[in-house]
C-alpha positions, 0 to 999 in steps of 0.5 A: 482361437486355439492355444498353441499346444506345447510339444512335450517329450515323455521322460522315458523317450528322453532317457532312451535318447540319452542312453543311445547317445551315451552308447554311441559316444562310448563306441566311437571313443573305443574305436581308436583303441582297437588298432595294433600297438607299436613298440617305440623302444628298442631292446637296449632302451627297455633294459636300461635302468630307469630309477634314479635315487636323486636328492629329492627322492632321498628327501622324500624317503627321509621325511616319510620315514621309509627305510633306506 
């Protein structure tokens, strides 16, 4: 009776398959980023002030000794 032979995968073949899979995954994940960008803000919203110095911001500056 013959022993069933184990089917082995060579290390280089295994690494080639991993590299091909990583390349394919990178290509599919980059595909949605190639579309055109759409601006969601109007010109008036772009010009409004965004930074507000609230109490917790002042406390952060005070604790970390930033000059005000």
